[in-house]
C-alpha positions in Angstrom: 12.6 4.4 1.0 9.9 6.6 -0.5 6.5 5.1 -0.1 2.9 5.7 -1.3 -0.1 4.4 0.7 -3.2 3.4 -1.4 -6.5 2.5 0.3 -10.0 3.7 -0.2 -10.7 3.6 3.5 -9.4 6.7 5.4 -9.1 4.7 8.7 -6.8 2.2 6.9 -4.6 5.0 5.6 -4.4 6.6 9.1 -3.6 3.4 10.9 -0.9 2.3 8.4 0.7 5.7 8.4 0.9 5.8 12.2 2.4 2.3 12.4 5.0 3.1 9.8 5.9 6.3 11.6 6.3 4.5 14.9 8.1 1.3 13.7 9.6 1.9 10.3 11.5 5.2 10.3 13.3 4.2 7.1 10.0 4.6 5.2 9.2 8.2 4.0 5.5 8.5 3.2 5.4 10.8 0.2 1.7 10.5 -0.7 -1.5 8.8 0.3 -4.2 7.9 -2.2 -7.8 6.8 -1.9 -8.2 5.4 -5.5 -6.2 3.6 -8.2 -6.5 6.7 -10.5 -4.9 9.0 -7.9 -2.3 6.4 -7.1 -1.3 6.1 -10.8 -0.7 9.9 -11.0 1.3 10.0 -7.8 3.4 7.0 -8.8 4.3 8.6 -12.1 5.0 11.9 -10.4 7.0 10.8 -7.3 8.7 7.5 -8.4 8.3 5.7 -5.1 10.5 2.8 -4.0 7.5 1.1 -2.3 3.7 1.0 -2.7 1.4 -0.3 0.0 -1.6 -1.3 -2.0 -5.2 -2.3 -1.1 -6.5 -4.9 -3.6 -10.2 -4.2 -3.6 -11.2 -0.6 -4.2 -14.2 1.0 -5.9 -13.6 1.5 -9.6 -10.2 0.2 -10.7 -8.8 -2.4 -8.3 -5.2 -2.6 -7.1 -4.6 -5.5 -9.5 -5.9 -3.5 -12.5 -3.7 -0.6 -11.5 -0.6 -2.7 -11.6 -1.5 -4.6 -14.7 -2.2 -1.4 -16.6 1.0 0.5 -15.7 3.4 -1.4 -17.8 7.0 -1.4 -16.4 6.9 -0.8 -12.7 10.0 0.3 -10.8 8.8 -0.1 -7.3 8.1 -2.9 -4.8 4.6 -3.8 -3.8 3.2 -4.8 -0.4 -0.5 -5.6 -0.3 -2.6 -4.5 2.6 -6.0 -6.1 2.5 -8.9 -7.6 4.4 -9.5 -10.2 1.7 -7.4 -13.4 1.8 -8.6 -15.0 -1.5 -6.9 -17.3 -3.9 -5.8 -14.5 -6.3 -4.1 -12.9 -3.4 -2.1 -16.1 -2.8 -1.1 -16.0 -6.4 0.3 -12.5 -6.0 2.4 -13.5 -3.1 4.6 -15.4 -5.6 6.3 -12.2 -6.4 5.0 -9.4 -4.3 7.2 -8.4 -1.4 4.5 -9.4 1.1 0.8 -9.1 2.0 -0.5 -7.8 5.2 -4.0 -8.7 6.5 -6.1 -6.0 8.2 -5.8 -5.2 11.0 -2.1 -4.8 10.4 0.2 -6.5 12.8 3.2 -4.3 13.7 5.7 -7.2 13.7 4.5 -8.4 10.3 4.7 -4.8 9.0 8.3 -4.5 10.2 9.2 -7.8 8.5 7.6 -6.8 5.2 9.4 -3.4 5.2 12.7 -5.2 5.9 12.2 -7.5 3.0 11.3 -4.6 0.7 14.5 -2.8 1.9 16.6 -5.8 1.0 15.1 -6.2 -2.4 15.5 -2.5 -3.2 19.2 -2.9 -2.2 20.0 -6.3 -3.8 17.7 -7.1 -6.6 18.0 -6.1 -10.2 15.4 -3.6 -11.0 12.2 -5.0 -12.5 12.7 -8.7 -11.9 10.1 -9.3 -9.2 7.7 -6.8 -10.7 7.7 -8.6 -14.1 7.0 -11.8 -12.3 4.1 -10.2 -10.4 2.5 -9.0 -13.6 2.9 -12.4 -15.2 1.2 -14.0 -12.2 -1.7 -11.5 -12.4 -2.3 -12.5 -16.0 -1.9 -16.2 -15.2 -4.1 -16.3 -12.0 -6.4 -18.9 -13.5 -3.5 -21.2 -14.6 -1.5 -21.9 -11.5 1.1 -24.2 -13.1 2.1 -21.4 -15.5 2.9 -19.1 -12.6 6.4 -18.3 -11.4 7.8 -18.2 -7.9 10.2 -15.5 -6.9 12.6 -17.0 -4.4 14.7 -14.5 -2.3 18.4 -15.6 -2.0 21.5 -14.2 -0.4 22.7 -12.9 -3.8 19.3 -11.5 -4.9 16.5 -13.7 -6.1 15.7 -16.6 -8.4 12.6 -16.9 -10.6 11.3 -20.4 -11.2 8.3 -21.9 -12.9 6.1 -24.0 -10.6 6.4 -26.9 -13.0 10.2 -26.9 -12.5 9.9 -27.6 -8.8 10.0 -31.3 -7.9 9.5 -30.8 -4.1 10.3 -28.6 -1.2 12.0 -29.9 1.9 12.0 -28.4 5.4 15.3 -27.9 7.1 14.6 -26.2 10.5 13.4 -22.7 9.7 14.7 -23.0 6.1 13.1 -24.5 2.9 15.1 -26.3 0.3 13.7 -26.2 -3.3 14.7 -29.3 -5.4 14.3 -28.5 -9.1 14.0 -30.9 -12.1 17.5 -30.0 -13.3 18.9 -31.2 -9.9 19.5 -27.6 -8.8 18.7 -26.7 -5.2 17.8 -23.4 -3.7 17.8 -22.7 0.0 15.3 -20.1 1.3 15.3 -18.5 4.7 11.6 -19.1 5.2 9.8 -22.1 6.8 8.0 -24.7 4.7 4.7 -23.6 6.3 4.9 -20.3 4.3 5.1 -22.1 1.0 2.6 -24.8 2.0 0.1 -21.9 2.5 1.2 -20.1 -0.6 0.8 -23.1 -2.9 -2.4 -24.4 -1.3 -4.6 -24.0 -4.4 -2.1 -25.4 -6.9 -1.0 -29.0 -7.7 1.4 -29.1 -4.7 0.6 -31.2 -1.6 2.2 -31.5 1.8 2.5 -35.3 2.3 4.7 -35.1 5.4 5.7 -32.4 7.9 9.0 -32.0 6.1 7.9 -32.4 2.4 5.7 -30.4 0.0 5.6 -32.2 -3.3 4.6 -31.3 -6.9 2.1 -34.0 -7.9 3.2 -33.7 -11.6 6.6 -35.1 -10.6 5.2 -38.2 -8.8 6.2 -41.3 -10.8 5.1 -44.0 -8.5 3.2 -44.6 -5.2 4.0 -47.7 -3.1 1.4 -48.8 -0.6 2.2 -49.0 3.1 1.0 -47.6 6.4 1.2 -44.2 4.9 2.9 -45.3 1.7 5.9 -43.9 -0.2 6.0 -41.7 -3.4 8.8 -42.0 -5.9 9.5 -38.6 -7.5 10.8 -37.9 -11.0 14.4 -37.4 -9.7 14.3 -40.8 -8.0 13.8 -39.5 -4.5 11.6 -41.7 -2.3 9.5 -39.8 0.2 7.4 -41.2 3.0 3.7 -40.2 3.1 2.5 -39.3 6.6 -0.1 -41.8 7.8 -2.6 -39.0 8.6 -2.0 -37.5 5.2 -2.5 -40.7 3.2 -6.3 -40.3 2.5 -6.0 -36.6 1.6 -3.1 -37.4 -0.7 -5.0 -40.1 -2.6 -8.0 -37.8 -2.8 -5.8 -35.0 -4.3 -4.4 -37.5 -6.8 -7.9 -38.6 -7.8 -8.9 -35.0 -8.2 -6.1 -34.3 -10.7 -5.5 -37.6 -12.4 -7.7 -40.5 -13.6 -6.9 -43.9 -12.1 
């Protein structure tokens, strides 16, 4: 895969370049850029498969670079020191994000995911979702989640998800049309990803969409009845946080 590294810090470029050369021989670094303007020129000239992109840079940010380029025919991995909410939103469709200092194992995993997407996915799908989420960063429920599957990927709106259920190291998404999608990522990843939205983890095995809660039945922890009729136990230690979250979003 042809890759471009974009970071305004020379040390960041050098470190990432060395890690890729040592651990990811399938990545060919065709250019390094210290600004969004330089990156835009190189992207148009070299047509990379993958761009490692810092979010916050002087002048135009990495987000502004992506939003201003129109159709993007490459995959994006964010490399940043800033773990803010907008970054979580971008994870909905970016291949991955890596926190500085970059961990070599996480880097290898991210590159492998990018390699699989380049091979399996229809061109443009995840990128269109990424741009949509950049524009909807202030409206979480309008965002879309790009779910990698064995056949490629599925794009779903957050409002369509009733709940997510843990099955060992997998996560099962239950949608409002009774469709299920199994993802080979643990529930913890999606709990972190959806932390600033209307989703709440009421039990170690369940992450629910509060918009799909139809009823709450009191008990030691209590039970919620979801819009599809599913009854899910609320963990005793999560009860107060759950009720507080409900109060935050709904009047009662």
